[in-house]
DRENMAR-126300 format. One record per atom (N, C-alpha, C): residue in one letter; atom name; x, y, z. Coordinates in Angstrom, 2 decimals, padded with zeros to 5 digits, m for minus. Each point is the difference from the previous one (the first is absolute). Layout:
REM residues N
NODE   rest   atom      east     north        up
NODE      a     CA         X         Y         Z
...
***
This chain:
REM residues 117
NODE   rest   atom      east     north        up
NODE      m      N    111.81   m152.47    007.41
NODE      m     CA   m000.86    000.39   m001.01
NODE      m      C    000.17    000.43   m001.30
NODE      f      N    000.37    001.75    000.21
NODE      f     CA    000.06    001.04   m000.74
NODE      f      C    001.38    000.72    000.33
NODE      q      N    000.66   m000.04   m001.05
NODE      q     CA    000.95    000.50   m000.08
NODE      q      C    000.75    001.50   m000.60
NODE      g      N   m001.41    000.82   m000.70
NODE      g     CA    000.31    001.08   m000.07
NODE      g      C   m001.29    001.03   m000.25
NODE      g      N    000.09    001.15    000.08
NODE      g     CA   m001.19    000.77   m000.15
NODE      g      C   m001.05   m000.57   m001.52
NODE      k      N    001.04   m000.10   m000.85
NODE      k     CA   m000.59   m000.55   m001.52
NODE      k      C   m000.41   m001.07   m000.26
NODE      t      N    000.16   m001.24    001.48
NODE      t     CA   m000.04   m001.03   m000.28
NODE      t      C   m001.35    000.01    000.51
NODE      i      N   m000.44    000.53    001.25
NODE      i     CA   m001.14    000.35    000.99
NODE      i      C   m000.95    000.40   m000.35
NODE      g      N    000.14    001.13   m000.97
NODE      g     CA   m000.62    001.03   m000.83
NODE      g      C   m000.63   m000.90   m001.57
NODE      r      N    000.55   m000.90    000.11
NODE      r     CA   m000.90   m000.59   m001.46
NODE      r      C   m000.70   m001.14    000.64
NODE      w      N    000.65   m000.69    001.34
NODE      w     CA   m000.96   m001.08    000.44
NODE      w      C   m001.28    000.87    000.30
NODE      g      N    000.17    001.17    000.96
NODE      g     CA   m001.13    000.88    000.35
NODE      g      C   m001.04    000.28   m000.87
NODE      e      N   m000.08    000.56   m001.13
NODE      e     CA   m000.41    000.45   m001.49
NODE      e      C   m000.99   m001.46   m000.53
NODE      t      N    000.62   m001.18    000.17
NODE      t     CA   m000.57   m001.38   m000.33
NODE      t      C   m000.65   m000.12    001.17
NODE      q      N    000.04    000.05    001.06
NODE      q     CA   m001.18   m000.27    001.18
NODE      q      C   m001.13    001.41   m000.35
NODE      a      N    000.02    000.93    000.08
NODE      a     CA   m000.36    000.69   m000.53
NODE      a      C   m001.41    000.04   m001.15
NODE      c      N    000.93   m000.33   m001.01
NODE      c     CA   m001.19   m000.72   m001.13
NODE      c      C   m000.86   m001.12    000.75
NODE      s      N    000.57   m001.11    000.56
NODE      s     CA   m001.23   m001.02    000.52
NODE      s      C   m000.58    000.45    000.55
NODE      f      N   m000.03    000.86    001.49
NODE      f     CA   m000.91    001.02    000.38
NODE      f      C   m000.80    000.66   m000.85
NODE      l      N    000.35    000.66   m001.12
NODE      l     CA   m001.05    001.09   m000.38
NODE      l      C   m001.21   m001.32   m000.86
NODE      e      N    000.94   m000.74   m000.35
NODE      e     CA   m000.64   m001.24   m001.27
NODE      e      C   m001.69   m000.41    000.93
NODE      r      N    001.26   m000.39    001.47
NODE      r     CA   m001.17   m000.81    001.06
NODE      r      C   m000.73    001.31    000.70
NODE      k      N   m000.22    001.13   m000.64
NODE      k     CA   m000.99    001.23    000.54
NODE      k      C   m000.81    000.41   m001.34
NODE      g      N   m000.10   m001.01   m001.05
NODE      g     CA   m000.47    000.47   m000.81
NODE      g      C    000.05    000.90   m001.18
NODE      f      N    001.75    000.33   m000.08
NODE      f     CA    000.69    000.96   m000.89
NODE      f      C    000.07   m000.79   m000.93
NODE      v      N    000.42    000.10   m001.21
NODE      v     CA    001.13   m000.11   m001.31
NODE      v      C    000.76    000.74   m000.20
NODE      v      N    001.31   m000.55    000.48
NODE      v     CA    001.31    000.26   m000.73
NODE      v      C   m000.15    000.55   m001.35
NODE      i      N    000.32    000.94   m000.54
NODE      i     CA    000.31    000.49   m001.45
NODE      i      C    001.50    000.36   m000.29
NODE      d      N    000.88    000.39    000.75
NODE      d     CA    001.11    000.55   m000.22
NODE      d      C    000.90    000.06    001.44
NODE      q      N    001.23   m000.67   m000.29
NODE      q     CA    001.11    000.26    001.21
NODE      q      C    001.06    000.53   m000.78
NODE      n      N    000.92    000.64    001.12
NODE      n     CA    000.78    001.05    000.09
NODE      n      C    000.62    000.39   m001.44
NODE      y      N   m001.27    000.90    000.06
NODE      y     CA    000.33    000.87   m001.57
NODE      y      C    001.13    000.99    000.11
NODE      h      N    000.62    000.55   m000.57
NODE      h     CA    001.05    000.48   m000.17
NODE      h      C   m000.36    001.67   m000.67
NODE      t      N    000.19    001.22    000.37
NODE      t     CA   m000.09    000.83   m001.03
NODE      t      C    001.32    001.05    000.35
NODE      t      N    000.52    000.76   m000.69
NODE      t     CA    000.94    000.80    000.60
NODE      t      C   m000.25    000.97    000.97
NODE      t      N   m001.07    000.31    000.67
NODE      t     CA   m000.48    000.61    001.22
NODE      t      C   m000.48   m000.63    001.15
NODE      g      N    000.38   m001.67    000.13
NODE      g     CA   m000.45   m000.90    000.92
NODE      g      C   m000.37   m001.38   m000.45
NODE      e      N   m000.43   m000.61    001.16
NODE      e     CA   m000.65   m001.23   m000.43
NODE      e      C   m000.80   m000.09    000.72
NODE      i      N   m001.29   m000.91   m000.68
NODE      i     CA   m000.74   m000.81    000.97
NODE      i      C   m000.04   m001.21    000.52
NODE      d      N   m000.43   m000.25    000.83
NODE      d     CA    000.22   m001.54    000.35
NODE      d      C   m001.04   m001.18   m000.27
NODE      i      N   m001.28    000.43    000.18
NODE      i     CA   m001.04   m000.90   m000.77
NODE      i      C   m000.97    001.13   m000.34
NODE      v      N   m000.43   m000.66   m001.14
NODE      v     CA   m001.61    000.97   m000.49
NODE      v      C   m000.77   m001.04    000.17
NODE      a      N   m000.97   m000.16    000.56
NODE      a     CA   m001.45   m000.43    000.14
NODE      a      C   m001.36    000.50   m000.36
NODE      r      N   m000.91   m001.20   m000.08
NODE      r     CA   m001.20    000.28   m000.27
NODE      r      C   m001.15   m000.20    000.82
NODE      k      N   m000.78    000.65    000.31
NODE      k     CA   m001.05   m000.90    000.82
NODE      k      C   m001.33    001.46    000.13
NODE      n      N   m001.08   m001.12   m000.80
NODE      n     CA   m001.36    000.87   m000.43
NODE      n      C    000.45    001.33   m000.93
NODE      d      N   m000.25    000.95    000.52
NODE      d     CA    000.03    000.87   m001.55
NODE      d      C    001.63    000.97    000.34
NODE      e      N    000.48   m000.54    001.31
NODE      e     CA    001.48    001.38    000.24
NODE      e      C    001.27   m000.69   m000.78
NODE      v      N    000.82    000.63   m000.02
NODE      v     CA    001.56   m000.74   m000.20
NODE      v      C    000.85    000.77    001.27
NODE      y      N    000.54   m001.20    000.38
NODE      y     CA    000.85    000.31    001.58
NODE      y      C    001.29    000.03   m000.87
NODE      f      N    000.62    000.65    000.57
NODE      f     CA    001.57    000.26    000.01
NODE      f      C    000.64    000.06    001.19
NODE      i      N    000.71   m001.04    000.57
NODE      i     CA    000.20   m000.72    001.26
NODE      i      C    001.79    000.41   m000.06
NODE      e      N    000.18    000.53    001.06
NODE      e     CA    001.83    000.16    000.59
NODE      e      C   m000.31   m001.39    000.52
NODE      v      N    001.30   m000.84    000.23
NODE      v     CA    000.10   m001.06    000.88
NODE      v      C    001.25    000.27    000.91
NODE      k      N   m000.41   m000.21    001.34
NODE      k     CA    001.12   m000.04    000.77
NODE      k      C    000.21   m001.00    001.02
NODE      t      N    001.03   m000.48    000.17
NODE      t     CA   m000.06   m001.35    000.78
NODE      t      C    001.11   m000.19    000.75
NODE      r      N   m000.22    000.11    001.56
NODE      r     CA    000.30   m000.03    001.07
NODE      r      C    000.08   m001.40    001.02
NODE      r      N    001.04    000.22    000.39
NODE      r     CA    000.01   m001.17    001.51
NODE      r      C   m000.84    000.16    001.27
NODE      a      N   m000.83   m000.36    000.39
NODE      a     CA   m000.53    000.40    001.42
NODE      a      C    000.64    000.43    000.90
NODE      g      N   m000.52    001.04    000.69
NODE      g     CA    000.65    000.64    000.99
NODE      g      C   m000.62    001.64    000.81
NODE      p      N    001.09    000.93    000.24
NODE      p     CA   m001.01    000.96    000.43
NODE      p      C    000.48    001.24   m001.54
NODE      m      N    000.51   m000.41   m000.85
NODE      m     CA    000.29    000.98   m000.72
NODE      m      C   m000.69   m000.29   m001.79
NODE      a      N   m000.23   m001.22    000.20
NODE      a     CA   m000.94   m000.46   m000.86
NODE      a      C   m000.89    000.80   m000.82
NODE      y      N   m000.96    000.29    000.64
NODE      y     CA   m000.81    001.50   m000.63
NODE      y      C    000.34    001.05   m000.22
NODE      d      N    000.99    000.39   m000.12
NODE      d     CA    000.84    001.27   m000.11
NODE      d      C   m000.31    000.62   m001.11
NODE      l      N   m000.10    001.33   m000.21
NODE      l     CA    000.27    000.63   m000.84
NODE      l      C    000.49    000.12   m001.36
NODE      a      N   m000.62   m001.51   m000.65
NODE      a     CA    000.92   m000.63   m001.32
NODE      a      C   m000.23    000.50   m001.27
NODE      v      N   m001.01    000.95   m000.11
NODE      v     CA    000.07    000.60   m001.44
NODE      v      C   m000.10    000.94    000.38
NODE      t      N    001.00    000.72   m000.38
NODE      t     CA    000.04    001.61    000.09
NODE      t      C   m000.63    000.82   m000.43
NODE      p      N   m000.06    001.23   m000.21
NODE      p     CA   m000.54    001.07   m000.72
NODE      p      C    000.82    000.06   m001.29
NODE      e      N    001.59   m000.25   m000.15
NODE      e     CA    000.50   m000.32   m001.39
NODE      e      C   m000.16   m001.06   m000.36
NODE      k      N   m000.80   m001.04    000.27
NODE      k     CA   m000.02   m001.28   m000.53
NODE      k      C   m001.66    000.05   m000.41
NODE      q      N   m000.76    000.95    000.89
NODE      q     CA   m001.69   m000.02   m001.03
NODE      q      C    000.88    000.92   m000.83
NODE      r      N    000.42    001.33   m000.10
NODE      r     CA   m000.25    000.58   m001.08
NODE      r      C    000.72   m000.58   m001.10
NODE      r      N    001.06   m001.10    000.07
NODE      r     CA    000.45   m000.30   m001.22
NODE      r      C   m000.95   m000.93   m000.70
NODE      l      N   m000.83   m001.17    001.12
NODE      l     CA   m001.06   m001.02   m000.39
NODE      l      C   m001.13    000.99   m000.76
NODE      r      N   m000.37    001.39    000.21
NODE      r     CA   m001.34    000.61   m000.47
NODE      r      C    000.75   m000.07   m001.29
NODE      r      N    001.29    000.35   m000.52
NODE      r     CA    000.57    000.97   m001.31
NODE      r      C   m000.25   m001.67   m000.68
NODE      a      N    000.64   m001.11    000.71
NODE      a     CA   m000.33   m001.15   m000.84
NODE      a      C   m001.26   m000.64   m000.17
NODE      v      N   m000.81    000.33    000.64
NODE      v     CA   m001.74   m000.99   m000.37
NODE      v      C   m000.24    001.35   m000.62
NODE      s      N    000.31    001.00   m000.40
NODE      s     CA   m000.29    001.34   m001.22
NODE      s      C    000.41   m000.83   m001.25
NODE      v      N    001.04   m000.31   m000.03
NODE      v     CA    000.70   m001.00   m001.57
NODE      v      C   m000.74   m000.79    000.26
NODE      y      N   m000.10   m000.94    000.92
NODE      y     CA   m000.65   m001.16   m000.53
NODE      y      C   m001.48    000.19   m000.46
NODE      c      N   m000.84    000.81    000.73
NODE      c     CA   m001.28    000.24   m000.65
NODE      c      C   m000.20    000.37   m001.13
NODE      y      N    000.76    000.90   m000.44
NODE      y     CA    000.30    000.32   m001.26
NODE      y      C    000.35   m000.68   m001.34
NODE      r      N    000.96   m000.39    000.59
NODE      r     CA    000.80   m001.57   m000.74
NODE      r      C   m001.22   m000.79   m000.81
NODE      r      N   m000.64   m000.26    001.28
NODE      r     CA   m001.31   m001.41   m000.19
NODE      r      C   m001.30    000.47   m000.20
NODE      s      N    000.03    001.64   m000.05
NODE      s     CA   m001.48    000.53   m000.11
NODE      s      C   m001.25    000.11    001.12
NODE      i      N    000.38   m000.25    001.17
NODE      i     CA   m000.71   m000.35    000.79
NODE      i      C   m000.43    000.93    000.46
NODE      r      N   m001.43    000.17    000.03
NODE      r     CA   m001.18    000.97    000.51
NODE      r      C   m001.11   m000.14    001.04
NODE      t      N    000.70   m000.74    000.79
NODE      t     CA   m001.07   m000.74    001.42
NODE      t      C    000.19    000.56    000.70
NODE      s      N   m000.30   m000.25    001.53
NODE      s     CA    000.39    000.41    001.18
NODE      s      C    001.38   m000.93    000.20
NODE      i      N    000.52    001.02    000.57
NODE      i     CA    001.70   m000.55    000.61
NODE      i      C    000.06   m000.04    001.35
NODE      v      N    000.65   m000.77    000.80
NODE      v     CA    000.50   m000.11    001.28
NODE      v      C    001.45   m000.12    000.26
NODE      l      N    000.61    001.09    000.64
NODE      l     CA    001.39   m000.37    000.55
NODE      l      C    000.28   m000.42    000.95
NODE      a      N    000.52   m001.28    000.69
NODE      a     CA   m000.46   m000.38    001.32
NODE      a      C    001.65   m000.84    000.07
NODE      s      N    000.10    000.08    001.23
NODE      s     CA    001.31   m001.05    000.87
NODE      s      C   m000.60   m001.03    000.21
NODE      l      N    001.04   m001.45    000.33
NODE      l     CA   m000.20   m000.85    000.38
NODE      l      C    000.90   m000.13    000.67
NODE      m      N    000.40   m000.32    001.65
NODE      m     CA    000.76   m000.58    000.55
NODE      m      C   m000.22   m001.53    000.00
NODE      v      N    001.22   m000.60    000.12
NODE      v     CA    000.05   m001.60    000.30
NODE      v      C    001.52   m000.54    000.94
NODE      i      N   m001.03    000.05    001.25
NODE      i     CA    000.87    000.28    001.18
NODE      i      C    000.37   m001.66    000.10
NODE      v      N    000.93   m000.83    000.07
NODE      v     CA    000.53   m001.04    000.20
NODE      v      C    000.22   m000.10    001.72
NODE      n      N   m000.08   m001.05    000.43
NODE      n     CA   m000.10   m000.89    001.20
NODE      n      C    000.37   m000.83    000.44
NODE      k      N    001.13   m000.74   m000.33
NODE      k     CA    001.11   m000.85   m000.24
NODE      k      C   m000.69   m001.02    001.80
NODE      r      N    000.15    000.38    000.85
NODE      r     CA   m000.05   m000.85    001.03
NODE      r      C   m001.71   m000.46    000.03
NODE      a      N   m001.03    000.43   m000.53
NODE      a     CA   m000.95   m000.19    000.28
NODE      a      C   m000.35   m000.49   m001.36
NODE      s      N    000.78   m000.14   m001.18
NODE      s     CA   m000.20   m000.64   m001.63
NODE      s      C   m000.89    000.61   m000.22
NODE      r      N   m000.21    001.54    000.01
NODE      r     CA   m001.25    000.18   m000.94
NODE      r      C    000.52    001.49   m000.46
NODE      v      N   m001.49    000.19   m000.35
NODE      v     CA    000.34    001.73   m001.42
NODE      v      C   m001.00    000.78    000.61
NODE      a      N   m000.35    001.21    000.07
NODE      a     CA   m000.63    000.93   m000.16
NODE      a      C   m000.39    000.67   m000.99
NODE      f      N   m000.70    000.10   m000.03
NODE      f     CA   m000.05    001.31   m000.93
NODE      f      C   m000.93    001.26    000.24
NODE      r      N    000.11    001.23   m000.16
NODE      r     CA   m000.55    001.40   m000.26
NODE      r      C    000.29    000.78   m000.78
NODE      m      N   m001.54    000.25   m000.71
NODE      m     CA    000.20    000.86   m001.11
NODE      m      C   m000.81    001.02    000.51
NODE      a      N    000.25    001.24   m000.89
NODE      a     CA   m000.34    001.39    000.29
NODE      a      C    000.27    001.01   m000.60
NODE      v      N   m001.36    000.57   m000.66
NODE      v     CA    000.23    001.21   m001.30
NODE      v      C    000.93    001.14    000.44
NODE      l      N    000.64    000.20   m000.55
NODE      l     CA    000.96    001.19    000.17
NODE      l      C   m000.81    001.30   m000.45
NODE      f      N   m000.21    000.22   m000.80
NODE      f     CA   m000.80    001.23   m000.26
NODE      f      C   m001.09    000.10   m001.01
***
């Protein structure tokens, strides 16, 4: 099904965007790169802008491990600061992670979204 980390990662981000849109979010940007880090998905819902780190894992005992490390969170905060400055965003923001868990045996995908800080 998947041949490498980048392939499953891209597939997971596509699944995450579809999931968010089903939940009423509007995806406004993807894979935004800065010199300080990357933002996987930027989405809007109501009056809030969500900056989302996507992690895709195969189902199993370690699927929900600590995927977004403190260092990754620090880089994400810096990238969000750059994004907000460049886009003049002055509304409420939420930094979140979205786990995409793939269960090949059951042919299903599960999602778990959490606010990072």
